[in-house]
N, C-alpha and C positions, 0 to 999 in steps of 0.2 A: 537303638536296637543293636544287639550284638551281631557282628559279622559272624556268620555260621562257620566260615573257614577258621577264623582266629579261634572260635569256640571249640572246633574240633582239634587245633593244634594245642590249646590249653588242656584239653582233655588228655592228649598224650603226654604233656608234661606231668600231669596230675597222676596219671597211671604209673609212670616211672618212679615218681615220688613215693608212691604206695607199694611198689614191688618189693615183695620180701627177698626175692632172689638177688635182685639188684643191690639191696641194702646190705645183704649178707657178703656180696663181693666187695663192695666199697669199703665194709668194715674190716674184712679179712686182709685187705692189701693196703689199707690206709690211704685209699685213692682220694679221699677228700682233702689230704694234706700234700698230695703229690701233683707234680706238672704231668698231665696225661695226653697223649695224642688220641683222639677219638676219630677212628677211620670209618667213614660211612655214617657220620653222626646225624644226619637228617637235620632237624630244625635245631639240635642241641640239648634234646630232653635229658640225655645221660651227661652230657659236657657240663651241664649246670651244676653238677654235684662233685665235680672234680676240683683239685686245688689251683691255686694261683698259677699262672703261666700255661694252663692248659689250652689246647687247640683243637678244633674239630675240623675235618675235612668232609665235603660233600660234593657230589657232582652235579647237583642241581642249584642253579643260581637262586631261584625263588626260596629254596630251603635256606640258603647261606644268607639271603637278605632278611628272613625272619628271625634267624639266630642273632644277627649283629643287631637287629632292632631290639632284641631282649638283652643286650649288653654282653654277648658271648663272642668269643674269638673264633667265628665259623668262617673257613676260607673255601673257595671254589677250587677244586682239584680232582684228577682222575686218579684213583688209588693205585692204578696199574702204570702210571706214568711218573714222571719226577714230581715229587711232593712239593707244594708250595710252602716249605718251611726251611728254616735257617739254624736250627738247633736240635739237641737231643732231648729226650723226655725221660722222666723217672718210670713211666709206664705207657704201654700201648693198650688201648681198649678198642676192640674191633668185634662187633656182634651184628649178625644177619647181613654180612657182607661176602663172605668167602664163597658162598654157594653161588653168587652172581658173577664171580670173575672168570674172565678167559684163561687166565694162567695163575691159578692158585699157588703152585709152587714158587714161581718167579716172585709173586708178590710176598710170600711169607719170607723168602730169602732176602729180598731187598729191604724189608722194614727192619731188620737186625741193625742196619746202620743208623737208625734214628732213635736207639735206645741207649741210655746211659749205662756205663757199668753197673751191675747189681739190680738192673731194671727187670720189670716183669711184663710179660704178655698176657693178656686175658682175651681169649679168643672163643666167641660164642657162635655156635652154628645149630641149626635145626637138624635132627638126624632121623635117619630111616631106623625103625626099631629092629630088635632081634627078639623073638622070630619075626620075619616080615608079615606074618598073618596080622599082627598088631595095627598094620596101616589101616585096617577097617575102623579102628578106634579114632574117633574124630580128633583127639588132641594130637595125633601124629600127621594129620592132613597136610600141615605146614610145609612138611619137608619136600612135597611134591608140588609146590606151588608153580605155576606155570612160567614165572620169570626166573626159576631156578635152572642153572645149567650144570651144576656140580652136585652130587648126591653123596652123602657121608653117613656112615655108621660111626658109633662111638670108636670102634678100633680103627677104621680107616682114617679117622680124623686125627687120631694120635699118630699114625704112621706118616701121614701128610706133613704134620708139624715136623716130625723127627727128621725125615728126610730133606726138610727145608732148612735144617741147621738149628733146631731148637731142642733143649733138653727139658723134658716133661716132668713138671712137679706133680700135676694132678689133672685127671679128667672128671668133672663132676656137674651136677645139675645145680648145686648151690641152693636148693630148696630149703635145705636143712642147715643149720650151723654146725651140727656134729659131722666132722669129716668122715668118720667111720659110717655112721648112718647113712650118710648122703651117698657114699660110695656103694653100699649095699643095694640102693635103689637104682643104680646106675642104668639098667635096662628099662626103667620105667619112665625115664625123662624124655619128652620130645625135643628137648634143646640142652646141649651139653657145652661146657666151658673147658677149653684146654688152658692151663695155666703153665706157662713156660719161661724159661730164660735161654739167651743164646748159648749155643754149645760151642765152647772156644776151639775144640778140635775138628769142627765142621769143615769140609772142603767140598764146595760146590762142584758138580760134574758138568754144569752148562757154562 
């Protein structure tokens, strides 16, 4: 008999494998050939698609153990503390984490140091729609989940990243391969991704 918990985890891995949005991101930034630091990686369902030398960080020991069981480099760590890593990466992937953090500005400023020169940040966050009346639409309900302590719109997400030392390349939903068409649908997406690189002129005020 299949363990229901393992079956549920398998379903998460399968859902990521079938995700058009995730596939578009991996393809656009060649993440399958790059070393990626996956922050808030859970069981490693996204990490499994990144290149050699990739590492996942989760705060939950049970999740880390399951990721390791599946042959992934998943480590236990708190994203708002010193990370358990000893190198820099080609890319940082961080999705569905920023809205849970006590200090998102500090987090975004700190992770600049673990990115190689020329590297890219992919930061995914559920967003509050504009106009706010769209919150009545079911697909936007996730932005107000009870475990969230930070709430972003597409515009405030961009500003948060900029003020933490990131130069923004794009803010998109990545449902569509065409960057132009995807940007036109900006306000229709319940989940947006900031694509950014470190701003060399940034001076942190803290």
